Every structure is written in structure tokens, then in C-alpha cells.
FIMIFI-951639 format. One line per 3 residues: number of its first residue (from 1); for each residue x, y, z of N, C-alpha, C, O. Coordinates in steps of 0.05 Angstrom, whole numbers, plus 5000, padded with zeros to 4 digits. Example, Ala and Ser with C-alpha at 12.3 -4.5 7.8 and 13.67 -1.06 7.14 Angstrom:
// FIMIFI-951639
1> 5264,4886,5156,5246,4910,5156,5264,4934,5156,5285,4934,5169 | 5257,4955,5142,5273,4979,5143,5258,5001,5157,5268,5023,5161
END
This chain:
// FIMIFI-951639
1> 8621,2800,4381,8635,2822,4395,8653,2834,4381,8662,2821,4362 | 8660,2857,4386,8680,2870,4366,8703,2848,4375,8712,2837,4355 | 8710,2842,4392,8734,2819,4402,8708,2803,4418,8686,2814,4421
4> 8713,2780,4427,8698,2762,4444,8699,2772,4469,8721,2775,4480 | 8677,2776,4481,8675,2786,4507,8691,2765,4525,8687,2741,4522 | 8707,2774,4542,8716,2751,4560,8694,2745,4573,8678,2761,4584
7> 8692,2707,4572,8666,2698,4588,8658,2702,4606,8648,2681,4616 | 8655,2719,4618,8654,2719,4650,8656,2751,4661,8647,2758,4682 | 8670,2769,4642,8679,2787,4652,8671,2819,4643,8647,2822,4636
10> 8684,2836,4644,8675,2867,4641,8667,2878,4617,8644,2888,4613 | 8684,2877,4600,8681,2895,4572,8697,2878,4554,8715,2863,4562 | 8690,2882,4528,8694,2868,4512,8717,2856,4507,8734,2871,4497
13> 8725,2831,4513,8749,2812,4522,8755,2824,4543,8779,2827,4542 | 8747,2833,4561,8741,2853,4577,8761,2845,4610,8771,2823,4612 | 8764,2862,4626,8780,2862,4650,8760,2852,4673,8736,2857,4674
16> 8774,2839,4688,8768,2842,4724,8744,2821,4722,8724,2832,4732 | 8738,2801,4715,8722,2779,4718,8715,2770,4750,8728,2755,4765 | 8691,2784,4757,8684,2768,4782,8665,2744,4779,8641,2744,4785
19> 8677,2725,4771,8661,2699,4762,8676,2678,4770,8688,2678,4791 | 8676,2654,4749,8685,2626,4762,8716,2630,4766,8728,2615,4781 | 8728,2649,4753,8756,2652,4756,8756,2682,4766,8765,2700,4751
22> 8747,2688,4794,8742,2717,4803,8765,2729,4814,8772,2751,4806 | 8779,2718,4832,8803,2733,4849,8820,2712,4850,8812,2689,4843 | 8845,2719,4859,8868,2703,4859,8863,2686,4885,8857,2696,4906
25> 8867,2659,4881,8866,2647,4908,8839,2634,4917,8839,2617,4934 | 8816,2644,4904,8787,2632,4911,8790,2604,4902,8809,2595,4889 | 8770,2592,4910,8769,2563,4909,8743,2564,4881,8734,2544,4870
28> 8736,2583,4875,8715,2587,4853,8726,2573,4823,8710,2562,4807 | 8751,2575,4820,8758,2558,4803,8771,2539,4803,8785,2533,4783 | 8773,2523,4825,8789,2505,4835,8786,2476,4821,8806,2462,4821
31> 8768,2469,4812,8765,2445,4796,8733,2445,4786,8712,2457,4792 | 8739,2424,4765,8713,2426,4746,8707,2395,4751,8722,2378,4741 | 8685,2387,4765,8676,2359,4772,8641,2361,4759,8624,2378,4763
34> 8640,2339,4746,8611,2338,4736,8588,2334,4754,8591,2325,4777 | 8568,2339,4747,8547,2333,4769,8546,2308,4772,8553,2292,4754 | 8538,2299,4795,8538,2271,4804,8512,2256,4786,8517,2235,4774
37> 8490,2266,4784,8473,2254,4764,8456,2278,4748,8445,2297,4758 | 8458,2272,4726,8448,2298,4708,8418,2298,4713,8407,2319,4708 | 8402,2277,4721,8376,2273,4730,8371,2288,4754,8349,2284,4764
40> 8387,2304,4765,8383,2318,4787,8370,2346,4772,8347,2354,4778 | 8386,2358,4753,8376,2378,4743,8361,2377,4723,8365,2362,4704 | 8339,2398,4725,8316,2396,4700,8333,2395,4674,8357,2402,4677
43> 8323,2386,4646,8336,2399,4629,8317,2408,4608,8293,2400,4607 | 8328,2425,4593,8311,2440,4570,8312,2423,4546,8332,2411,4538 | 8286,2423,4532,8281,2410,4504,8290,2423,4487,8279,2443,4479
46> 8314,2416,4477,8328,2431,4452,8312,2440,4430,8320,2456,4414 | 8288,2428,4429,8267,2435,4401,8252,2458,4411,8240,2473,4395 | 8250,2463,4441,8233,2485,4446,8246,2503,4463,8233,2521,4474
49> 8273,2501,4468,8285,2520,4484,8280,2549,4478,8280,2556,4454 | 8274,2565,4495,8273,2593,4494,8289,2614,4511,8290,2609,4535 | 8300,2633,4504,8318,2656,4517,8298,2665,4532,8277,2674,4522
52> 8304,2665,4558,8289,2677,4578,8289,2708,4583,8308,2716,4596 | 8273,2724,4575,8283,2758,4574,8266,2775,4594,8266,2799,4599 | 8250,2755,4605,8229,2775,4629,8247,2799,4641,8245,2823,4636
55> 8263,2789,4656,8280,2809,4677,8298,2833,4657,8300,2857,4662 | 8308,2820,4635,8317,2846,4611,8299,2863,4611,8304,2886,4619 | 8272,2856,4601,8248,2870,4584,8247,2887,4612,8254,2910,4610
58> 8240,2880,4638,8231,2899,4659,8249,2921,4663,8243,2944,4668 | 8278,2908,4661,8298,2935,4662,8299,2954,4645,8309,2976,4650 | 8291,2947,4624,8288,2965,4598,8268,2982,4602,8272,3004,4591
61> 8247,2981,4614,8227,2994,4611,8234,3015,4635,8231,3039,4630 | 8243,3006,4663,8248,3026,4676,8272,3044,4661,8270,3069,4662 | 8289,3035,4650,8309,3053,4632,8299,3072,4616,8308,3095,4618
64> 8281,3065,4601,8265,3079,4584,8245,3099,4603,8242,3122,4593 | 8237,3096,4620,8226,3115,4635,8247,3130,4649,8237,3147,4662 | 8267,3130,4652,8286,3146,4665,8288,3140,4695,8293,3158,4711
67> 8283,3115,4703,8276,3113,4729,8298,3085,4740,8292,3061,4744 | 8321,3098,4742,8342,3086,4748,8356,3092,4772,8380,3088,4776 | 8340,3101,4787,8352,3110,4821,8354,3085,4828,8347,3065,4816
70> 8369,3087,4855,8369,3054,4867,8344,3047,4879,8340,3023,4877 | 8327,3061,4889,8298,3053,4900,8280,3048,4880,8259,3036,4886 | 8284,3056,4851,8276,3047,4829,8283,3021,4817,8268,3005,4807
73> 8305,3019,4818,8320,2990,4807,8315,2968,4829,8312,2944,4823 | 8316,2977,4853,8304,2953,4875,8280,2947,4870,8279,2923,4865 | 8258,2958,4869,8231,2958,4875,8225,2948,4845,8216,2925,4844
76> 8230,2960,4824,8226,2952,4794,8242,2932,4785,8232,2920,4767 | 8261,2925,4792,8276,2907,4783,8287,2882,4800,8284,2859,4791 | 8301,2887,4827,8316,2870,4836,8290,2856,4851,8286,2832,4846
79> 8274,2868,4866,8256,2858,4880,8233,2838,4862,8219,2844,4842 | 8234,2815,4875,8217,2798,4856,8226,2786,4826,8212,2777,4807 | 8251,2789,4829,8266,2781,4797,8266,2752,4792,8261,2735,4809
82> 8272,2749,4769,8273,2716,4761,8299,2705,4773,8315,2716,4788 | 8300,2680,4763,8326,2664,4773,8354,2674,4760,8376,2671,4772 | 8350,2686,4735,8375,2702,4728,8385,2723,4739,8409,2727,4738
85> 8369,2741,4752,8378,2765,4764,8391,2751,4794,8412,2757,4805 | 8372,2735,4802,8381,2722,4829,8407,2707,4829,8420,2705,4850 | 8415,2696,4806,8437,2688,4800,8461,2711,4796,8485,2709,4802
88> 8450,2729,4785,8471,2750,4779,8481,2770,4801,8504,2779,4800 | 8461,2776,4820,8463,2794,4840,8489,2789,4860,8506,2806,4860 | 8492,2765,4877,8515,2771,4894,8541,2776,4890,8556,2785,4907
91> 8545,2770,4867,8571,2778,4862,8580,2793,4838,8604,2796,4834 | 8556,2806,4819,8561,2825,4802,8535,2842,4806,8543,2865,4803 | 8513,2844,4810,8498,2871,4810,8506,2875,4841,8511,2898,4849
94> 8507,2859,4853,8509,2864,4881,8484,2879,4894,8468,2865,4906 | 8480,2905,4893,8453,2915,4901,8449,2933,4888,8465,2937,4870 | 8426,2954,4892,8414,2970,4871,8430,2999,4872,8430,3014,4852
97> 8444,3006,4895,8460,3024,4891,8483,3014,4876,8486,3031,4857 | 8498,2998,4874,8523,2990,4859,8505,2995,4829,8512,3016,4818 | 8486,2981,4816,8473,2979,4790,8467,3005,4783,8474,3013,4761
100> 8454,3024,4803,8448,3054,4795,8479,3061,4786,8482,3070,4764 | 8502,3057,4804,8526,3072,4794,8534,3066,4771,8540,3084,4754 | 8536,3038,4766,8545,3029,4738,8521,3044,4712,8528,3054,4691
103> 8500,3042,4719,8480,3055,4699,8488,3084,4695,8487,3089,4671 | 8493,3101,4706,8503,3124,4706,8527,3125,4698,8534,3142,4681 | 8543,3108,4706,8569,3113,4698,8576,3108,4665,8592,3121,4652
106> 8560,3086,4657,8562,3076,4630,8528,3073,4618,8516,3052,4612 | 8521,3098,4618,8495,3101,4605,8489,3093,4576,8468,3085,4566 | 8514,3098,4564,8507,3097,4532,8511,3065,4526,8502,3055,4506
109> 8528,3049,4548,8530,3022,4537,8496,3003,4540,8487,2985,4527 | 8488,3016,4561,8460,3003,4569,8442,3011,4552,8425,2994,4547 | 8439,3039,4536,8419,3050,4517,8428,3038,4489,8411,3033,4472
112> 8451,3033,4485,8458,3015,4460,8446,2983,4460,8434,2972,4442 | 8454,2972,4486,8445,2946,4491,8412,2942,4485,8401,2924,4471 | 8402,2959,4496,8372,2965,4497,8362,2971,4466,8342,2960,4456
115> 8375,2986,4457,8364,2992,4425,8373,2976,4408,8354,2971,4393 | 8398,2961,4400,8404,2948,4387,8400,2923,4394,8387,2909,4378 | 8410,2911,4422,8417,2882,4420,8395,2873,4434,8394,2848,4433
118> 8375,2885,4450,8354,2866,4459,8334,2859,4434,8326,2836,4429 | 8330,2877,4422,8312,2862,4399,8322,2842,4384,8307,2825,4375 | 8347,2843,4380,8363,2817,4369,8366,2792,4388,8372,2769,4380
121> 8361,2798,4414,8361,2775,4434,8334,2756,4418,8337,2732,4410 | 8313,2770,4417,8288,2761,4417,8287,2739,4385,8271,2722,4381 | 8307,2746,4368,8315,2729,4349,8334,2703,4350,8336,2688,4330
124> 8346,2699,4370,8365,2681,4373,8359,2648,4385,8375,2630,4389 | 8324,2651,4389,8325,2623,4397,8327,2603,4381,8329,2580,4390 | 8327,2608,4348,8339,2583,4331,8373,2580,4338,8382,2557,4341
127> 8384,2595,4340,8411,2593,4340,8415,2578,4371,8434,2562,4370 | 8403,2579,4392,8407,2565,4417,8395,2538,4411,8402,2517,4423 | 8378,2539,4393,8364,2512,4395,8389,2488,4375,8395,2464,4378
130> 8395,2504,4360,8413,2486,4334,8440,2478,4356,8452,2457,4352 | 8447,2496,4377,8468,2492,4393,8463,2465,4411,8479,2448,4415 | 8437,2467,4419,8426,2453,4443,8425,2423,4424,8438,2404,4432
133> 8416,2422,4407,8414,2403,4392,8442,2385,4385,8447,2361,4384 | 8454,2403,4382,8487,2399,4376,8491,2379,4404,8493,2354,4405 | 8492,2393,4420,8500,2387,4448,8482,2356,4455,8492,2335,4460
136> 8459,2362,4454,8442,2330,4457,8451,2308,4443,8453,2287,4454 | 8459,2311,4416,8473,2288,4400,8496,2287,4412,8502,2263,4417 | 8516,2305,4422,8541,2299,4427,8545,2285,4453,8560,2266,4453
139> 8532,2294,4476,8528,2291,4500,8501,2287,4512,8493,2305,4527 | 8486,2265,4507,8461,2266,4509,8454,2260,4536,8431,2262,4544 | 8476,2252,4552,8458,2247,4582,8464,2273,4603,8461,2276,4628
142> 8473,2289,4584,8482,2322,4603,8448,2340,4603,8431,2342,4585 | 8448,2347,4624,8420,2368,4622,8427,2391,4605,8451,2398,4605 | 8413,2402,4594,8407,2425,4582,8396,2451,4600,8374,2451,4611
145> 8417,2478,4600,8399,2498,4623,8386,2515,4607,8388,2520,4583 | 8370,2525,4626,8348,2549,4614,8372,2575,4617,8389,2578,4634 | 8367,2592,4592,8380,2618,4589,8371,2637,4596,8348,2642,4589
148> 8383,2654,4613,8371,2682,4619,8391,2707,4608,8416,2710,4607 | 8368,2725,4599,8388,2754,4596,8377,2774,4613,8354,2779,4618 | 8403,2787,4624,8390,2804,4646,8408,2828,4643,8425,2826,4625
151> 8408,2849,4654,8419,2872,4659,8442,2869,4685,8432,2866,4708 | 8464,2870,4682,8480,2876,4706,8492,2899,4714,8481,2920,4708 | 8515,2899,4728,8533,2923,4735,8555,2929,4718,8573,2943,4726
154> 8553,2921,4696,8574,2923,4678,8598,2906,4676,8617,2910,4660 | 8596,2887,4693,8622,2871,4701,8625,2846,4699,8644,2835,4709 | 8602,2834,4685,8601,2804,4674,8586,2801,4648,8563,2809,4644
157> 8602,2786,4628,8591,2780,4608,8570,2757,4610,8550,2759,4596 | 8574,2733,4628,8563,2711,4633,8568,2698,4655,8590,2703,4665 | 8553,2680,4669,8559,2654,4687,8539,2641,4685,8520,2649,4672
160> 8539,2613,4701,8529,2588,4699,8528,2574,4733,8545,2572,4751 | 8500,2567,4731,8496,2558,4753,8487,2525,4740,8482,2524,4716 | 8484,2500,4757,8477,2479,4745,8448,2481,4732,8444,2465,4714
163> 8433,2494,4737,8409,2493,4717,8406,2520,4704,8383,2524,4696 | 8423,2537,4701,8419,2556,4686,8444,2573,4675,8465,2575,4689 | 8442,2586,4648,8467,2600,4646,8451,2626,4638,8431,2629,4624
166> 8468,2647,4653,8463,2677,4658,8477,2697,4639,8501,2703,4643 | 8461,2711,4617,8479,2734,4600,8475,2755,4612,8455,2757,4626 | 8496,2783,4609,8493,2801,4619,8498,2815,4594,8519,2811,4582
169> 8477,2833,4583,8471,2842,4559,8490,2871,4557,8503,2874,4536 | 8489,2886,4575,8496,2912,4577,8533,2908,4565,8543,2922,4548 | 8546,2882,4579,8568,2877,4570,8574,2856,4544,8597,2850,4540
172> 8556,2847,4529,8558,2835,4509,8545,2849,4490,8540,2837,4469 | 8539,2870,4491,8531,2891,4468,8539,2914,4476,8522,2932,4478 | 8565,2918,4482,8577,2951,4481,8583,2962,4461,8591,2948,4442
175> 8582,2991,4456,8578,3010,4444,8597,2998,4417,8619,2990,4422 | 8588,2998,4392,8603,2990,4370,8599,2964,4367,8614,2956,4349 | 8584,2944,4377,8581,2918,4368,8558,2917,4348,8535,2925,4355
178> 8564,2908,4322,8543,2902,4309,8526,2881,4303,8534,2858,4306 | 8504,2885,4295,8485,2859,4300,8502,2827,4288,8500,2805,4300 | 8514,2830,4271,8526,2804,4265,8547,2796,4283,8550,2772,4288
181> 8561,2812,4294,8581,2808,4314,8565,2798,4343,8571,2780,4358 | 8544,2815,4344,8531,2805,4372,8514,2771,4366,8512,2754,4383 | 8506,2770,4344,8496,2741,4347,8520,2723,4346,8518,2702,4359
184> 8541,2726,4333,8562,2709,4342,8566,2708,4367,8568,2686,4379 | 8567,2729,4377,8578,2725,4407,8556,2710,4429,8562,2698,4450 | 8529,2714,4418,8514,2699,4430,8516,2671,4432,8515,2657,4452
187> 8518,2663,4406,8526,2635,4398,8549,2621,4413,8548,2598,4418 | 8572,2640,4419,8591,2630,4429,8592,2623,4465,8606,2607,4478 | 8574,2641,4473,8567,2641,4498,8544,2626,4505,8542,2619,4529
190> 8524,2618,4488,8508,2602,4487,8521,2573,4495,8510,2561,4513 | 8543,2562,4484,8553,2542,4482,8574,2540,4503,8576,2517,4513 | 8589,2558,4512,8614,2561,4528,8600,2559,4555,8611,2542,4569
193> 8578,2570,4567,8563,2574,4590,8556,2551,4591,8561,2540,4613 | 8544,2535,4573,8527,2507,4587,8547,2492,4587,8541,2474,4603 | 8568,2487,4579,8590,2473,4593,8594,2474,4619,8592,2455,4635
196> 8601,2505,4627,8607,2511,4654,8581,2491,4675,8584,2476,4694 | 8554,2501,4661,8536,2490,4678,8541,2457,4690,8531,2450,4711 | 8558,2440,4673,8560,2412,4679,8592,2413,4694,8604,2392,4700
199> 8602,2434,4698,8627,2430,4719,8618,2444,4749,8605,2464,4750 | 8627,2433,4769,8624,2448,4800,8648,2448,4809,8664,2429,4804 | 8654,2468,4821,8678,2475,4837,8683,2453,4862,8666,2444,4878
202> 8711,2449,4861,8712,2426,4888,8738,2447,4903,8762,2451,4898 | 8718,2459,4922,8731,2481,4939,8754,2466,4959,8772,2479,4970 | 8751,2441,4962,8774,2426,4977,8802,2422,4965,8820,2408,4975
205> 8804,2434,4944,8826,2422,4931,8834,2451,4910,8825,2455,4887 | 8853,2469,4925,8866,2485,4903,8892,2476,4890,8905,2494,4880 | 8901,2456,4889,8926,2447,4878,8925,2455,4848,8904,2455,4835
208> 8953,2464,4839,8951,2467,4816,8932,2489,4799,8922,2485,4777 | 8930,2511,4813,8902,2522,4810,8903,2535,4777,8884,2539,4763 | 8929,2540,4771,8935,2551,4740,8927,2532,4722,8910,2540,4706
211> 8932,2514,4721,8927,2488,4705,8893,2477,4706,8880,2466,4688 | 8885,2483,4732,8857,2475,4738,8840,2500,4730,8816,2495,4727 | 8845,2520,4726,8836,2548,4710,8834,2542,4688,8812,2543,4677
214> 8855,2535,4674,8861,2535,4648,8843,2512,4629,8834,2515,4607 | 8843,2490,4647,8817,2467,4637,8788,2472,4645,8768,2457,4640 | 8788,2491,4657,8759,2496,4667,8746,2514,4645,8723,2510,4637
217> 8763,2534,4635,8756,2557,4613,8762,2542,4585,8746,2544,4567 | 8781,2529,4582,8799,2519,4556,8778,2496,4550,8770,2492,4526 | 8767,2479,4572,8750,2463,4559,8716,2466,4553,8701,2449,4544
220> 8711,2491,4562,8687,2502,4557,8695,2513,4523,8678,2510,4504 | 8714,2522,4521,8716,2538,4494,8719,2511,4474,8706,2508,4453 | 8733,2497,4482,8741,2469,4465,8707,2455,4452,8700,2448,4429
223> 8692,2456,4478,8669,2444,4468,8648,2465,4453,8631,2456,4438 | 8650,2491,4459,8636,2503,4446,8647,2507,4413,8632,2510,4394 | 8674,2505,4412,8681,2502,4387,8676,2482,4368,8678,2485,4343
226> 8666,2457,4383,8657,2437,4369,8629,2438,4356,8621,2430,4334 | 8614,2450,4378,8586,2456,4366,8574,2480,4353,8551,2480,4345 | 8594,2504,4352,8591,2522,4338,8610,2528,4313,8606,2547,4298
229> 8632,2511,4312,8647,2515,4289,8664,2540,4288,8674,2548,4267 | 8667,2555,4312,8675,2584,4313,8703,2580,4331,8705,2561,4346 | 8723,2598,4328,8743,2602,4341,8727,2624,4364,8709,2640,4358
232> 8740,2621,4394,8731,2634,4411,8747,2657,4404,8734,2678,4407 | 8767,2661,4398,8771,2690,4395,8803,2682,4373,8825,2672,4375 | 8788,2693,4356,8811,2689,4320,8839,2707,4327,8861,2700,4322
235> 8831,2733,4340,8858,2745,4338,8880,2735,4360,8904,2735,4355 | 8867,2725,4389,8885,2706,4401,8893,2682,4387,8916,2674,4389 | 8877,2671,4375,8887,2644,4367,8917,2646,4342,8938,2633,4339
238> 8903,2670,4330,8932,2678,4310,8956,2685,4322,8977,2677,4312 | 8955,2702,4348,8974,2714,4360,8989,2688,4370,9013,2685,4365 | 8973,2668,4387,8982,2641,4400,8993,2618,4387,9006,2600,4398
241> 8984,2618,4358,8994,2592,4348,9022,2601,4340,9042,2588,4347 | 9027,2625,4325,9053,2633,4322,9076,2634,4343,9099,2637,4335 | 9069,2633,4366,9087,2627,4389,9084,2612,4409,9091,2619,4432
244> 9069,2585,4400,9057,2566,4418,9080,2557,4439,9075,2556,4463 | 9105,2551,4430,9127,2541,4450,9135,2561,4470,9141,2555,4493 | 9136,2584,4462,9145,2606,4485,9124,2608,4502,9128,2607,4527
247> 9097,2609,4490,9069,2616,4509,9072,2590,4533,9068,2596,4557 | 9077,2564,4524,9083,2543,4540,9097,2543,4558,9088,2537,4580 | 9127,2552,4554,9146,2551,4571,9141,2569,4596,9147,2564,4619
250> 9125,2596,4584,9120,2617,4606,9097,2604,4626,9098,2607,4650 | 9075,2589,4612,9055,2579,4628,9065,2561,4650,9058,2564,4674 | 9082,2542,4640,9091,2526,4656,9110,2530,4681,9112,2515,4700
253> 9126,2557,4676,9138,2568,4695,9119,2583,4713,9123,2583,4738 | 9098,2597,4700,9085,2605,4721,9067,2584,4732,9053,2592,4751 | 9065,2566,4727,9046,2543,4739,9061,2531,4764,9048,2529,4785
256> 9089,2522,4763,9105,2523,4785,9108,2538,4803,9112,2527,4825 | 9108,2565,4803,9114,2584,4816,9085,2585,4830,9087,2590,4854 | 9063,2583,4823,9038,2590,4833,9034,2561,4855,9032,2563,4880
259> 9035,2539,4841,9037,2517,4848,9055,2515,4882,9044,2508,4902 | 9079,2522,4880,9104,2522,4903,9096,2547,4919,9111,2555,4937 | 9069,2562,4912,9069,2583,4934,9041,2579,4951,9030,2590,4970
262> 9033,2556,4934,9003,2548,4956,9009,2548,4985,9025,2532,4995 | 8995,2566,5000,8999,2566,5032,9021,2576,5038,9030,2571,5060 | 9034,2591,5022,9055,2613,5031,9048,2632,5046,9027,2643,5038
265> 9061,2641,5070,9058,2663,5082,9069,2691,5076,9063,2714,5083 | 9088,2680,5061,9110,2706,5056,9096,2726,5039,9076,2714,5033 | 9094,2745,5030,9081,2769,5024,9087,2770,4991,9071,2771,4972
268> 9119,2771,4990,9132,2771,4969,9122,2749,4949,9115,2753,4926 | 9122,2726,4963,9118,2696,4947,9083,2701,4941,9073,2696,4919 | 9072,2710,4958,9039,2718,4944,9032,2733,4925,9014,2730,4909
271> 9050,2754,4928,9051,2775,4905,9053,2764,4883,9038,2769,4864 | 9075,2746,4882,9090,2744,4856,9072,2718,4844,9071,2713,4820 | 9058,2703,4864,9037,2683,4849,9014,2699,4842,9002,2692,4822
274> 9007,2718,4854,8980,2733,4842,8987,2746,4817,8968,2756,4805 | 9006,2749,4808,9022,2773,4785,9021,2740,4764,9009,2739,4742 | 9031,2723,4773,9034,2702,4747,9006,2687,4741,8999,2678,4719
277> 8988,2685,4766,8960,2683,4759,8948,2702,4734,8936,2696,4714 | 8956,2725,4743,8943,2750,4728,8953,2749,4704,8936,2759,4690 | 8977,2742,4688,8983,2736,4661,8966,2722,4650,8961,2730,4627
280> 8951,2700,4658,8934,2685,4644,8902,2689,4648,8887,2677,4633 | 8895,2701,4662,8865,2705,4670,8863,2733,4686,8881,2745,4698 | 8841,2741,4684,8824,2764,4695,8845,2787,4694,8853,2802,4712
283> 8853,2788,4661,8871,2815,4650,8864,2822,4629,8877,2839,4618 | 8838,2811,4613,8833,2826,4594,8823,2853,4594,8807,2862,4610 | 8835,2869,4569,8829,2896,4577,8849,2916,4590,8849,2941,4589
286> 8869,2898,4605,8887,2914,4622,8916,2909,4609,8922,2892,4593 | 8934,2927,4622,8960,2924,4615,8975,2905,4634,8978,2912,4657 | 8988,2878,4625,8999,2861,4632,9029,2863,4635,9046,2865,4616
289> 9035,2861,4662,9059,2859,4667,9081,2842,4659,9073,2819,4661 | 9108,2843,4650,9128,2822,4646,9117,2802,4624,9120,2778,4625 | 9105,2817,4603,9097,2796,4581,9104,2807,4554,9107,2831,4551
292> 9106,2788,4534,9115,2813,4508,9091,2827,4493,9067,2821,4495 | 9101,2843,4479,9082,2862,4463,9060,2846,4454,9064,2821,4453 | 9035,2856,4447,9020,2840,4435,9001,2825,4453,8977,2823,4446
295> 9009,2814,4478,8998,2791,4497,8966,2795,4499,8954,2814,4508 | 8957,2774,4488,8925,2775,4486,8909,2775,4522,8920,2762,4540 | 8893,2786,4525,8877,2775,4547,8872,2747,4551,8874,2730,4533
298> 8866,2743,4575,8860,2714,4579,8873,2691,4567,8858,2672,4564 | 8899,2688,4557,8913,2668,4543,8911,2647,4561,8929,2631,4556 | 8896,2638,4580,8899,2618,4597,8871,2601,4582,8868,2577,4581
301> 8859,2613,4575,8832,2598,4562,8846,2582,4535,8844,2558,4531 | 8860,2601,4519,8874,2583,4495,8891,2561,4508,8885,2538,4500 | 8909,2561,4524,8927,2542,4537,8904,2513,4538,8903,2492,4526
304> 8885,2527,4561,8871,2501,4563,8853,2485,4541,8846,2462,4538 | 8850,2510,4526,8832,2490,4502,8857,2473,4487,8853,2450,4481 | 8879,2483,4483,8904,2465,4464,8905,2439,4480,8911,2418,4468
307> 8899,2440,4506,8907,2417,4523,8884,2398,4519,8888,2375,4515 | 8858,2408,4522,8835,2388,4514,8834,2380,4487,8823,2359,4481 | 8845,2396,4470,8836,2391,4440,8857,2366,4432,8851,2350,4415
310> 8885,2366,4446,8904,2348,4446,8901,2322,4459,8914,2303,4452 | 8886,2322,4477,8871,2303,4494,8847,2287,4479,8844,2262,4477 | 8833,2304,4470,8814,2290,4448,8823,2279,4427,8813,2257,4423
313> 8842,2287,4409,8853,2282,4391,8866,2250,4396,8866,2234,4377 | 8878,2243,4424,8894,2223,4424,8867,2201,4438,8875,2178,4442 | 8846,2205,4445,8832,2184,4455,8817,2174,4431,8808,2186,4411
316> 8816,2148,4440,8802,2127,4428,8773,2127,4425,8761,2124,4404 | 8760,2132,4449,8730,2141,4457,8732,2164,4465,8742,2173,4485 | 8716,2180,4436,8719,2208,4442,8699,2220,4465,8703,2240,4479
319> 8672,2202,4465,8650,2214,4485,8663,2210,4508,8662,2227,4526 | 8678,2184,4511,8690,2189,4541,8709,2207,4549,8711,2217,4572 | 8723,2211,4530,8738,2240,4532,8731,2266,4539,8743,2283,4553
322> 8708,2266,4523,8692,2292,4531,8686,2297,4557,8687,2319,4568 | 8677,2270,4571,8665,2271,4599,8686,2271,4614,8682,2285,4634 | 8705,2261,4614,8734,2262,4621,8745,2294,4623,8755,2303,4643
325> 8741,2308,4599,8751,2341,4607,8732,2355,4618,8738,2376,4630 | 8704,2347,4617,8685,2366,4631,8688,2356,4664,8682,2373,4681 | 8695,2335,4672,8695,2330,4699,8726,2339,4708,8730,2351,4729
328> 8744,2333,4692,8772,2340,4698,8775,2334,4731,8774,2352,4747 | 8777,2309,4737,8778,2303,4764,8810,2305,4769,8820,2312,4790 | 8824,2297,4746,8852,2296,4758,8865,2310,4730,8867,2296,4710
331> 8874,2338,4729,8881,2354,4713,8909,2346,4703,8914,2347,4679 | 8928,2337,4721,8952,2329,4714,8952,2307,4699,8969,2308,4681 | 8936,2284,4703,8935,2261,4687,8924,2274,4665,8942,2269,4649
334> 8905,2289,4649,8892,2297,4629,8916,2315,4620,8913,2316,4595 | 8934,2328,4625,8959,2345,4614,8971,2317,4602,8972,2310,4578 | 8982,2301,4625,9004,2281,4615,8991,2266,4593,9003,2267,4572
337> 8967,2252,4593,8955,2236,4575,8954,2253,4548,8957,2240,4527 | 8949,2279,4548,8944,2293,4523,8973,2291,4514,8971,2298,4490 | 8990,2288,4517,9016,2291,4503,9020,2323,4492,9033,2326,4471
340> 9010,2344,4505,9015,2366,4499,9045,2377,4504,9050,2378,4528 | 9062,2384,4489,9088,2395,4501,9096,2408,4474,9112,2395,4460 | 9085,2432,4464,9096,2445,4447,9128,2457,4447,9137,2471,4464
343> 9141,2446,4423,9171,2448,4425,9175,2470,4406,9157,2476,4390 | 9201,2483,4406,9207,2501,4384,9218,2489,4363,9234,2472,4369 | 9213,2495,4338,9218,2477,4311,9251,2487,4307,9256,2511,4303
346> 9267,2471,4307,9291,2468,4289,9295,2484,4266,9315,2480,4251
END
């Protein structure tokens, strides 16, 4: 992508993510606990993995025929849809009326995705297989999900369920995205969303939500970087590395503020906590208050990735460390054992 599309959000490194980190205070990002048994979920063979495009092709045919009214989208796309659209519908597509409004408002994005990127998706099976072969070698016990390409309502680049990752093409292929950028985007998403299929949410525990969110996304970015060799966001990386100690100081302050506000009934405290969370997540493409100039979107991903990398580097058994990071049963212990505490240089 022109810049890496925020992994679950709306426009290139995008805003407003209705996904794993959806809205302040939801349990959707509360924790990352590994599936109790990989055998409970079917695994794709990395040698024969294929990107599933049936739903995207159905949408493209409707779009080409200028048949994108709510009624046409319901009968021709949503009704009888496959697993990908089924996963994408409740919180992203929502319904045929919402999808029709999105298509009307962003017609050029859909046209560009169909014309430029849909043909390219057909050529990404080899990249998917390479990433899956790397994951199979790295974590052989983990199931590999089916990948589905769909068209959504312009508000999500991707999401994951235990058996599938689903990618929204109209978001991943905004106008201006070149073929090379798109291929890199797909490689990153194939890898990042696979990690999310191995994480599940612990709705009963919303403590330390900023750290939990950072590890959920940062661990996915870290493992994706291991198997792709790509930085999740090079411009964000350049900005953050030069200011790491300051960023950590701000993160820790916001983390303490949010944790102290958990369960608060005071409206001002709740608003302050929401704003604090919004400095790190669900802010790509938006103006963020109370941050330095140039503050990149979704900086919480980067903080989480740095913690994960530090934990991994200190671990004696690297594969055990990776599974501990994926499960993230005790985020505070992971942070403590990582030794991650960037300090200003004298």
C-alpha cells in the first residue's frame, strides 16, 4: 500500500477500525489466548493453499453490471455468501443498505480494486504458500487458516476468525496503490492476520487494556516480520526509533491512566481514558490530540512489536517464546521479562 493499510481499518493506514480493536472499552481486544488445541481447527496445506476469491468475483460481476442497489447486493452478494462474507458482515458490511451507501460514496475505490487488484490477487497464491511454509516450519503445531478476499463497506482491511482470515479488497487497494505496493500489502496481511487466528479474546479480563492491545497487534506484526522480512510500516519505524524513549514514557503514562480508570463512572475520567487509548489505536488517518507533530497512526502496534522483539531476543527457547507471545496469558509478565525500558541517552 502507499502506506501499510491499518490491519483491520478503513483507509490506507486507515481510520476507525471496526475490528479486533474496535471501540474503547470493548472486550474484543482484551487478551490474546491461544486456541486450546490446534486440532480443533482445520489446517490448510501450505503446499496447496489458495486464496478464496469466489465472493469477490460475485461482487465484481454485480459492480460491472451497475447492479449495486441494496436489493441487488442482498440477493446477488450477501445471500448465500461464503465464509468470508459471513465473517465480514456483522461488524463491517452490516447489511445491504450500508454496503450500497459505501459503494456509492467511494465508487472509484471499488472500481480501482476490481480493475487493478482483483487480477493481481489471482497471482498471490505463491506468496501465500511461501508465508505458510515459513509458519509451518516456525510453529508446526499451529493451524493455517483459509484466506478469503471480499468486498466490504470500506471500513476494514482485514480480520480473523480461528479458521479464516478475511481481507477487504476495496481497502487494501485504494486509488493510487501500485501493483508492487499491493503485493507487499498482501504479504503483510497474509502473515499478520494468520497470527490473529491463533489468538482469542478473553472477555472476562479487561485489565491493562492498552498493554494487551499493544501485544495483540504487536505480536502479530512481529511474527509477520519474521516470515516476510518486511517492516510493517517503514515510515512509522523511522519516526518511532528516533523517539523511542519519549514514546515509551507517553505509553506508560497513558497505560497507567487507562488502568486507573477501569470501571470508573466519572464521565471525565472515562473520556480521558478513551482519548489516551486513541493516541495509540484506532487513529490512523485522523488528527490525534495532545501528541507531537508527525505522530503516526496506530503507534501502539509498534510499541507492542518492540516489546515482543525484546522478549524474543532474551528467550533461551525461541519457539516457546513465540507461543508465549501468541497466548499472551500474562502481558505484564511478558513486559517485565522482556526488559524493555528504553531510556534517553546521556
